N, C-alpha and C positions, 0 to 999 in steps of 0.2 A: 706227713701226708703230702703227696705231690699235687701240683695245681690241677691236672686233668681230673683227678679223683674228686676234688672239690666241686667241679662244674658238673659232674655226672648227675647228681640229683636234680639240678636245675634243668639240664638238657632233657632228662627223662620226663620232667613235668610239663614241658612245652606243649606236647600234643593235647594235654588236658586243658590247657589255657586257651587253646585255639578252637575248641569244640563249639559247634554251633547247633542250637536246638532246632527242631522242626518248626516251632513257633517263630523263631527268629527268621528263618528262611521264608515262611509264609508272610510275615510282616514286611520283609524286604520286597517280596514280589508284589504285594498289594500296594505298597508305597510307590513302586516303579510303575504299576498299572495306572495309578492316579496322577502321574507326573505330567507337567505341562508340556514337556518336550515329546513330540511324537516318536522320535527315534528311541527314547527311553521306554516308552510304552510298547513299541514294536519289539525291542529286545526282551522285554518282560513276557510278552506273548510267546516269543520263541522259546524262552525258558519254561514257561508254563506248559507249552505243548509237548515238551520233552518229559515233563514230570507228572502231569495231571491226566489221569485216565478216568477218574471218578472222584466224587466228593465235592467239597466246596470250591476247591481250586479249579475243577473242571467247569463248574457253574460260572466262575469268574471268567474263565476263558471264553465261554459261550457269550457272556454279556459284552465282551469286547467286540463282538460283531457289530455293535451299535456305535463304535468309536467314530469320532468326527473326522479322523484322518484315514484316507483310503489305503495307505500303506499298512497301517495297523490292521485294518479289516482284512486285507489280502494276506497278511501274516497269520491271522486267525484261521482263515480258510485253508491255507497251506498246512497249518498245524493240525487242524481237525481232519484233513484229508489223510495225514500220515497215521492217525490213530486207528 
């Protein structure tokens, strides 16, 4: 058997190993929304505004209107405006 054939099953399995579940994505976004760094929260808000049009993530986006950082609140307003 040649070497490329030995690697074929491993390479074919790589996409399965990198799969991310919806729950993992939700957890990552919620963690970023609670971060101490306002830039991290702002980027999470931008990501949420692209992904959440209803449901608990949308509620989380709306709750970020009360964030202590004005840049985060502006990002929420911009995100909600585009929905």
